[in-house]
LUMKOLTI-109476 format. One record per residue (C-alpha): residue number from 1; x, y, z. Coordinates in nm, 2 decimals, padded with zeros to 4 digits. Example, Ala and Ser with C-alpha at 12.3 -4.5 7.8 and 13.67 -1.06 7.14 Angstrom:
r pos = 1, c1 = 01.23, c2 = -00.45, c3 = 00.78;
r pos = 2, c1 = 01.37, c2 = -00.11, c3 = 00.71;
This chain:
r pos = 1, c1 = -05.51, c2 = 16.01, c3 = 01.38;
r pos = 2, c1 = -05.63, c2 = 16.36, c3 = 01.31;
r pos = 3, c1 = -05.46, c2 = 16.37, c3 = 00.96;
r pos = 4, c1 = -05.63, c2 = 16.08, c3 = 00.87;
r pos = 5, c1 = -05.96, c2 = 16.21, c3 = 00.98;
r pos = 6, c1 = -05.90, c2 = 16.51, c3 = 00.78;
r pos = 7, c1 = -05.82, c2 = 16.29, c3 = 00.47;
r pos = 8, c1 = -06.15, c2 = 16.12, c3 = 00.52;
r pos = 9, c1 = -06.31, c2 = 16.45, c3 = 00.52;
r pos = 10, c1 = -06.17, c2 = 16.56, c3 = 00.21;
r pos = 11, c1 = -06.28, c2 = 16.29, c3 = 00.04;
r pos = 12, c1 = -06.63, c2 = 16.34, c3 = 00.18;
r pos = 13, c1 = -06.60, c2 = 16.68, c3 = 00.03;
r pos = 14, c1 = -06.48, c2 = 16.54, c3 = -00.30;
r pos = 15, c1 = -06.78, c2 = 16.31, c3 = -00.31;
r pos = 16, c1 = -06.53, c2 = 15.99, c3 = -00.32;
r pos = 17, c1 = -06.59, c2 = 15.89, c3 = 00.03;
r pos = 18, c1 = -06.61, c2 = 15.52, c3 = 00.10;
r pos = 19, c1 = -06.89, c2 = 15.55, c3 = 00.36;
r pos = 20, c1 = -07.19, c2 = 15.75, c3 = 00.45;
r pos = 21, c1 = -07.07, c2 = 15.84, c3 = 00.77;
r pos = 22, c1 = -06.75, c2 = 16.02, c3 = 00.62;
r pos = 23, c1 = -06.86, c2 = 16.37, c3 = 00.70;
r pos = 24, c1 = -06.94, c2 = 16.30, c3 = 01.06;
r pos = 25, c1 = -06.60, c2 = 16.09, c3 = 01.08;
r pos = 26, c1 = -06.43, c2 = 16.41, c3 = 00.92;
r pos = 27, c1 = -06.56, c2 = 16.65, c3 = 01.18;
r pos = 28, c1 = -06.40, c2 = 16.44, c3 = 01.45;
r pos = 29, c1 = -06.05, c2 = 16.57, c3 = 01.32;
r pos = 30, c1 = -06.10, c2 = 16.95, c3 = 01.48;
r pos = 31, c1 = -06.15, c2 = 16.82, c3 = 01.83;
r pos = 32, c1 = -05.87, c2 = 16.55, c3 = 01.83;
r pos = 33, c1 = -05.64, c2 = 16.77, c3 = 01.71;
r pos = 34, c1 = -05.71, c2 = 17.02, c3 = 01.98;
r pos = 35, c1 = -05.65, c2 = 16.75, c3 = 02.23;
r pos = 36, c1 = -05.31, c2 = 16.67, c3 = 02.03;
r pos = 37, c1 = -05.21, c2 = 17.04, c3 = 02.04;
r pos = 38, c1 = -05.27, c2 = 17.06, c3 = 02.44;
r pos = 39, c1 = -05.08, c2 = 16.76, c3 = 02.51;
r pos = 40, c1 = -04.79, c2 = 16.86, c3 = 02.31;
r pos = 41, c1 = -04.79, c2 = 17.20, c3 = 02.48;
r pos = 42, c1 = -04.78, c2 = 17.03, c3 = 02.82;
r pos = 43, c1 = -04.53, c2 = 16.80, c3 = 02.75;
r pos = 44, c1 = -04.32, c2 = 17.06, c3 = 02.60;
r pos = 45, c1 = -04.38, c2 = 17.28, c3 = 02.92;
r pos = 46, c1 = -04.25, c2 = 17.03, c3 = 03.13;
r pos = 47, c1 = -03.89, c2 = 17.03, c3 = 02.97;
């Protein structure tokens, strides 16, 4: 999901975005990727 949001952010930066809120949507990639990283670390620590 974070990768999709990064793609949206890139399209916004390239002025090729499909919607007006694409910059705001793209900013959501960073916190989402941090959540994913923390979950992956927790999973790896259990093994």
